[in-house]
C-alpha positions in Angstrom: -34.6 -160.5 27.9 -36.7 -159.4 25.0 -34.4 -158.0 22.4 -30.8 -159.0 23.3 -28.9 -161.9 24.9 -27.0 -161.3 28.1 -23.7 -161.6 26.1 -24.9 -158.8 23.8 -25.2 -156.4 26.8 -21.5 -156.7 27.6 -19.6 -154.2 25.5 -16.2 -154.9 23.9 -14.0 -152.6 26.0 -10.4 -151.4 25.3 -8.6 -152.2 28.6 -5.4 -150.4 29.4 -2.7 -152.6 30.9 1.0 -152.6 31.7 3.4 -151.8 34.5 3.8 -149.0 37.0 5.5 -148.8 40.4 3.9 -145.9 42.2 1.2 -148.0 43.8 1.9 -146.6 47.3 0.2 -143.3 46.6 -3.4 -142.0 46.8 -6.2 -143.3 44.6 -6.1 -140.2 42.4 -2.4 -140.7 41.7 -2.8 -144.4 41.0 -5.5 -143.6 38.5 -3.2 -141.1 36.8 -0.5 -143.8 36.5 -3.0 -146.2 35.0 -4.2 -143.6 32.5 -0.6 -143.2 31.3 -0.4 -146.8 30.2 -0.3 -147.3 26.4 -0.9 -151.0 26.0 -4.5 -151.8 25.1 -6.4 -155.1 25.0 -9.9 -155.3 23.6 -12.2 -157.8 25.3 -15.5 -158.2 27.1 -14.2 -159.3 30.5 -11.3 -158.1 32.6 -10.5 -157.5 36.3 -10.7 -154.4 38.5 -7.9 -151.9 38.1 -5.9 -151.1 41.2 -7.4 -147.6 41.1 -10.9 -149.1 41.3 -10.1 -150.6 44.7 -8.5 -147.3 45.9 -11.3 -145.0 44.7 -14.1 -147.2 45.9 -12.9 -146.2 49.4 -11.7 -142.6 48.9 -10.0 -140.4 46.3 -7.3 -139.7 48.9 -7.0 -143.3 50.1 -3.6 -145.0 50.1 -4.5 -148.7 50.2 -0.9 -149.9 50.1 -1.0 -149.5 53.9 -2.1 -152.5 55.9 -5.8 -152.4 56.9 -6.1 -148.8 55.6 -9.0 -149.8 53.3 -10.3 -152.8 55.1 -13.8 -151.3 55.6 -14.1 -150.6 51.9 -17.3 -152.1 50.3 -15.1 -153.6 47.6 -12.9 -155.6 49.9 -13.8 -159.3 50.2 -11.4 -161.4 52.4 -10.6 -164.8 50.9 -11.5 -167.3 53.6 -10.3 -170.4 51.6 -8.5 -172.4 54.3 -7.5 -175.4 52.2 -4.9 -174.5 51.2 -4.4 -171.2 53.1 -4.3 -168.1 51.0 -2.2 -165.1 51.9 -3.7 -163.0 49.1 -7.3 -162.1 48.5 -7.6 -161.5 44.7 -5.9 -160.2 41.6 -6.2 -156.9 39.8 -5.7 -156.0 36.2 -2.4 -154.2 36.7 1.2 -155.2 37.2 4.2 -153.9 39.2 6.6 -155.2 36.6 6.4 -157.9 33.9 6.5 -160.8 36.3 4.6 -159.5 39.4 1.0 -158.5 39.1 -0.8 -156.4 41.7 -3.2 -158.0 44.1 -5.3 -157.1 47.2 -4.0 -158.9 50.2 -6.1 -160.3 53.1 -5.3 -157.2 55.1 -7.0 -155.1 52.3 -3.5 -153.9 51.4 -2.4 -153.6 47.7 0.8 -155.3 46.9 2.5 -157.3 44.1 3.6 -160.9 44.0 4.6 -163.6 41.6 1.8 -165.4 39.8 -0.2 -168.0 41.9 -3.6 -169.5 42.0 -5.3 -166.5 43.6 -9.0 -165.4 43.6 -10.4 -163.2 40.8 -13.7 -161.4 40.2 -14.7 -160.8 36.6 -15.3 -157.1 35.7 -17.3 -156.0 32.6 -18.9 -152.9 31.1 -22.6 -153.0 30.2 -24.3 -151.4 27.2 -25.7 -147.9 27.7 -29.0 -149.1 26.3 -30.0 -151.0 29.4 -32.7 -150.0 31.8 -32.3 -150.6 35.6 -35.1 -151.2 38.1 -35.0 -152.3 41.8 -33.4 -150.7 44.8 -29.8 -152.0 44.7 -30.1 -153.7 48.1 -29.1 -157.4 48.8 -32.8 -158.1 49.1 -33.9 -156.1 46.1 -31.0 -155.8 43.7 -31.0 -153.7 40.6 -32.6 -155.6 37.7 -31.3 -155.4 34.1 -33.6 -156.1 31.3 -32.0 -154.9 28.1 -33.9 -152.2 26.4 -37.3 -153.4 27.6 -39.4 -150.9 29.5 -39.8 -151.4 33.2 -42.6 -150.6 35.7 -40.8 -149.5 38.9 -43.8 -148.8 41.1 -47.6 -148.3 41.2 -48.8 -145.9 43.9 -52.3 -145.3 45.2 -52.5 -141.5 45.3 -56.2 -141.3 46.4 -58.7 -143.7 47.9 -62.1 -142.3 48.9 -63.7 -145.7 49.3 -65.8 -145.5 46.1 -62.9 -144.5 43.9 -59.2 -145.2 43.7 -56.5 -143.2 41.8 -53.2 -144.9 40.9 -50.0 -143.5 39.5 -47.4 -145.5 37.5 -43.7 -145.0 37.6 -42.0 -146.5 34.6 -38.8 -146.0 32.6 -37.6 -146.8 29.1 -34.7 -145.4 26.9 -37.2 -144.7 24.1 -39.9 -143.2 26.2 -43.0 -144.9 27.5 -45.9 -144.3 25.2 -48.7 -146.5 26.6 -49.9 -147.5 30.1 -52.1 -150.5 30.2 -54.4 -151.3 33.2 -56.6 -154.2 34.3 -58.5 -154.3 37.6 -59.2 -157.8 39.0 -62.9 -157.2 38.2 -62.1 -156.6 34.5 -61.4 -159.1 31.7 -59.3 -156.9 29.4 -56.6 -154.3 29.7 -57.3 -150.7 29.0 -54.3 -148.8 27.5 -53.9 -145.0 27.6 -51.1 -142.4 27.2 -51.5 -141.4 30.9 -49.6 -142.7 33.8 -52.6 -142.1 36.1 -55.8 -144.0 36.3 -59.0 -143.4 38.3 -61.4 -146.3 39.1 -64.8 -145.2 40.2 -67.9 -146.9 41.5 -66.0 -149.3 43.8 -67.2 -151.1 46.8 -65.6 -149.5 49.9 -65.5 -152.8 51.7 -63.6 -154.7 49.0 -59.8 -155.2 48.5 -58.9 -154.9 44.8 -55.8 -155.8 42.8 -54.4 -154.2 39.7 -52.2 -155.4 36.8 -50.2 -152.8 34.9 -47.7 -153.0 32.0 -46.3 -150.3 29.7 -45.1 -150.1 26.1 -42.4 -147.9 24.5 -42.1 -146.2 21.1 -40.8 -149.4 19.5 -43.7 -151.5 20.7 -41.7 -153.3 23.4 -43.8 -154.2 26.4 -42.7 -154.5 30.0 -43.4 -157.3 32.4 -46.8 -157.2 34.1 -46.6 -155.4 37.5 -49.2 -156.5 40.1 -50.4 -154.2 42.8 -52.7 -155.0 45.7 -54.9 -152.0 46.3 -55.9 -151.3 49.9 -53.0 -153.4 51.1 -52.3 -151.7 54.4 -48.8 -153.1 54.8 -47.7 -151.3 51.6 -49.1 -148.1 52.9 -47.6 -148.4 56.4 -44.2 -149.4 55.0 -44.2 -146.4 52.7 -44.7 -144.1 55.8 -42.3 -146.1 58.0 -39.3 -143.8 57.7 -37.4 -145.4 60.6 -38.1 -149.0 59.5 -39.8 -149.9 62.8 -42.6 -152.0 61.1 -41.1 -155.5 61.0 -41.0 -157.4 57.7 -41.2 -160.8 59.4 -44.5 -161.5 61.2 -44.5 -162.7 64.8 -47.6 -164.5 66.1 -49.3 -163.8 62.7 -48.7 -160.0 62.8 -46.3 -157.5 61.2 -45.5 -155.5 64.4 -44.1 -152.1 65.2 -40.9 -152.6 67.2 -38.5 -150.2 68.9 -38.1 -147.5 71.6 -40.6 -144.7 72.2 -38.3 -142.4 70.2 -38.0 -144.8 67.3 -41.7 -145.7 67.0 -43.3 -142.4 66.4 -45.3 -143.1 63.3 -48.0 -145.6 64.3 -50.7 -143.1 65.6 -54.2 -143.6 64.2 -57.5 -141.9 64.8 -60.5 -144.0 65.6 -64.0 -142.5 66.1 -63.5 -139.5 63.8 -62.1 -138.6 60.4 -61.4 -135.1 61.6 -57.7 -134.8 62.2 -58.0 -131.7 64.3 -60.5 -133.2 66.6 -58.3 -136.3 66.9 -55.1 -134.4 67.8 -56.8 -131.9 70.2 -59.0 -134.6 72.0 -56.6 -137.6 72.0 -58.4 -139.2 75.0 -61.5 -139.7 72.8 -59.9 -140.6 69.4 -56.1 -141.3 69.5 -54.9 -144.9 69.2 -51.6 -146.6 68.2 -51.1 -149.6 65.9 -49.6 -152.7 67.5 -49.4 -154.5 64.2 -51.2 -155.8 61.1 -52.3 -159.4 60.6 -50.2 -161.1 58.0 -52.6 -163.9 57.2 -56.1 -165.2 58.1 -56.3 -167.0 61.5 -59.3 -169.4 61.4 -58.9 -170.2 65.1 -59.5 -166.5 66.1 -61.7 -165.6 63.2 -59.2 -163.0 61.9 -58.6 -162.0 58.3 -55.3 -160.8 56.8 -55.0 -157.0 56.6 -56.5 -156.3 60.0 -55.0 -153.6 62.3 -54.7 -154.4 66.0 -54.8 -151.0 67.8 -54.4 -149.9 71.4 -55.6 -146.7 73.0 -52.8 -144.1 73.1 -53.8 -142.9 76.6 -55.2 -144.9 79.5 -59.0 -144.8 80.1 -60.0 -142.1 82.6 -60.7 -144.5 85.5 -58.5 -147.4 86.7 -60.0 -150.8 86.9 -59.6 -154.2 88.7 -58.9 -157.2 86.5 -61.5 -159.0 88.7 -62.9 -158.1 92.1 -61.4 -161.0 93.9 -58.7 -163.7 93.4 -60.6 -166.6 94.7 -60.6 -169.7 92.5 -59.7 -170.1 88.9 -60.6 -166.7 87.2 -61.0 -166.8 83.5 -61.4 -163.8 81.1 -64.9 -164.8 80.2 -66.1 -164.1 83.8 -63.8 -161.3 84.7 -64.8 -157.8 85.6 -62.3 -156.5 83.1 -64.1 -158.2 80.2 -67.4 -156.6 81.3 -65.9 -153.2 81.7 -64.3 -153.1 78.3 -67.1 -154.6 76.3 -69.9 -152.8 78.1 -68.9 -149.7 80.0 -66.0 -148.5 77.8 -67.6 -149.5 74.5 -71.1 -148.1 75.3 -69.5 -144.8 76.5 -67.4 -144.5 73.4 -70.3 -145.3 71.0 -72.8 -143.0 72.7 -70.7 -140.0 73.7 -67.1 -140.0 72.4 -67.1 -141.3 68.8 -68.8 -139.5 66.0 -71.6 -141.7 64.6 -70.6 -144.2 67.2 -72.5 -147.2 65.9 -70.7 -146.8 62.5 -67.3 -146.9 64.1 -68.4 -149.9 66.3 -69.2 -151.7 63.1 -65.5 -151.4 62.1 -64.4 -153.4 65.2 -64.5 -157.1 64.5 -65.7 -159.7 66.9 -63.2 -162.5 67.1 -61.8 -165.0 69.5 -59.3 -163.9 72.2 -56.9 -166.3 73.7 -57.5 -167.0 77.4 -53.8 -167.1 78.0 -52.0 -167.7 81.2 -48.4 -168.6 82.1 -46.1 -168.7 85.0 -42.6 -167.5 84.1 -42.2 -168.1 80.3 -43.6 -166.2 77.4 -42.3 -168.5 74.7 -45.6 -170.1 73.8 -48.0 -167.5 75.1 -50.6 -166.5 73.9 -51.1 -169.6 71.8 -50.7 -172.0 74.7 -54.3 -171.3 75.5 -56.8 -173.9 74.5 -59.8 -171.7 75.4 -60.9 -168.7 73.4 -63.7 -166.2 74.0 -65.4 -164.0 71.4 -65.6 -160.3 72.1 -64.9 -157.0 70.4 -62.6 -155.4 73.0 -59.6 -156.8 74.9 -56.2 -155.7 76.2 -52.7 -156.3 74.8 -51.3 -159.7 75.6 -48.1 -159.8 77.6 -46.3 -160.8 74.4 -47.7 -157.8 72.6 -45.8 -155.7 75.1 -42.5 -157.7 74.9 -42.6 -158.2 71.1 -42.9 -154.4 70.6 -39.4 -153.9 72.0 -37.1 -157.0 71.9 -36.6 -160.4 70.4 -36.5 -162.6 73.5 -39.8 -163.3 75.3 -38.2 -164.6 78.4 -36.6 -161.4 79.6 -39.4 -158.9 80.4 -37.8 -156.6 83.1 -37.1 -152.9 82.8 -38.4 -152.3 79.3 -39.5 -148.7 80.0 -37.9 -147.6 76.7 -40.2 -149.7 74.6 -42.9 -147.8 72.8 -45.8 -149.8 74.4 -44.5 -148.9 77.9 -46.4 -146.0 79.7 -44.0 -144.9 82.5 -46.7 -142.6 84.0 -49.0 -145.4 85.1 -49.1 -149.2 85.8 -51.5 -150.9 83.5 -53.1 -154.4 83.1 -52.5 -156.8 80.2 -55.0 -159.4 79.1 -52.7 -162.3 80.2 -53.4 -164.0 83.5 -50.8 -165.7 85.6 -50.6 -169.0 87.4 -51.1 -172.6 86.6 -54.1 -174.4 85.2 -56.9 -174.5 87.8 -55.3 -171.8 89.9 -55.3 -168.7 87.8 -55.6 -165.9 90.4 -53.2 -163.2 89.2 -52.9 -161.2 86.0 -49.8 -159.6 84.5 -49.4 -155.9 84.7 -46.8 -153.5 83.1 -45.2 -151.4 85.8 -44.0 -147.9 85.5 -40.4 -149.3 85.2 -41.5 -151.2 82.1 -41.5 -154.6 83.8 -44.1 -157.3 83.5 -45.2 -158.4 87.0 -47.9 -160.8 88.3 -50.4 -159.1 90.6 -53.6 -160.1 92.4 -56.5 -159.4 90.2 -58.3 -157.1 92.7 -55.6 -154.4 92.4 -56.7 -151.3 90.6 -54.6 -150.3 87.6 -54.9 -148.3 84.3 -56.3 -149.9 81.1 -55.8 -149.2 77.5 -58.4 -151.0 75.4 -57.3 -153.0 72.3 -59.3 -154.2 69.3 -59.0 -155.4 65.7 -60.2 -153.2 62.8 -62.1 -154.4 59.8 -59.7 -155.3 56.9 -61.9 -153.4 54.4 -60.5 -149.9 55.0 -57.9 -147.6 53.6 -55.7 -145.0 55.3 -54.5 -141.5 54.7 -52.0 -139.5 56.8 -48.5 -140.0 58.0 -49.0 -141.8 61.4 -47.4 -139.0 63.5 -49.0 -137.3 66.5 -49.7 -134.2 64.5 -50.7 -136.0 61.3 -52.1 -139.4 62.4 -53.5 -142.0 60.1 -57.1 -141.4 59.2 -59.4 -144.4 58.5 -61.5 -144.4 55.3 -64.1 -147.2 55.1 
């Protein structure tokens, strides 16, 4: 707090108090009864009025009926079991001079003789305060006196060589200066504009920005830090159905849900022309499995890398390997050769625009040579062997994690967004025990993971990781997919 103490922000309020008996009416009538009280006590802290509880639920609520208002946001049941409490908490008002009103454990308003019941302090705050935040349990509103607040900094344009940012700030005396400092700069630059353009940037670098604002009285806000080209921020901003998970699994923030829920993770690869991408999806349309949350030195991955999967299967079905004799590993499989030679060469030479440029955005990193028998709990990281290539397939856990929490129930997940009910397709994960890996796991048309002999022919959807040094535009839908700017 810059200008006032917390106590200064609590106003001295004239509380009405007294007795009334018509508590068994609607919230509007209870409020009318309270307003007719003539006794006044001036203090900083009181309790909620009976009408506060009624009106928090509905103007027409009659909370004197048992359980009528039990779903109200204001009701908190007293779970103190030692000693047991019949009543939840006191209110400011009284039924008569000896019996105050309280809210019972059934969310029912009533009156009783004084006892050691719960109480929640209530206060009124100064009109001079500013409020930031979202008001959620995770991001509650923040009160900082009359100090200006930076609510958000948005990237409105990123061409690779230039980035434009826009600052959202509030203050009761008007914001007069916006001060910016890029991580490549030593000093802040202050202007009267809430937008700032940075030019001459390196398209392959991730930048960070510090912003603070000043008001007409010279008060300064706290410094707001913003990571530019942070793909998670961009994806979350476009994630209207909250399907991009906030907690990483296997080092990735993943899209999770049904095919209906996850409809905003479409991305074009091989062109920056949205029309070409949407009209020729077999060449260009992919979907985002997730985004790496941190660097993985074992696999050679950086944070901020997208893992994407082809939205439609490749035009021809493939064997995982042409036989199931012996211990078949990914490094010697026909599938590895098909993806990193046939598929990749065809895409570079005939499907992607300036194919070698796009190939340069696919990172070469280690892939786990994962196998398991009947449990996914430790797959894919149970594998001790890794192989370095550009193209792979989704792991069996990529399929399961995209739909549910448990990895040990993988039957009938046709509703998951990664399931393709039109075809059966291979995963990258092989099946069996060490020294006898002869099967691979496929996703059936029913959405089940099943082990199959490697020489069976099924559809494939190539998967790869994208360079972290990119930015995105678009909304992620089938008609307005994400476009990569590098």
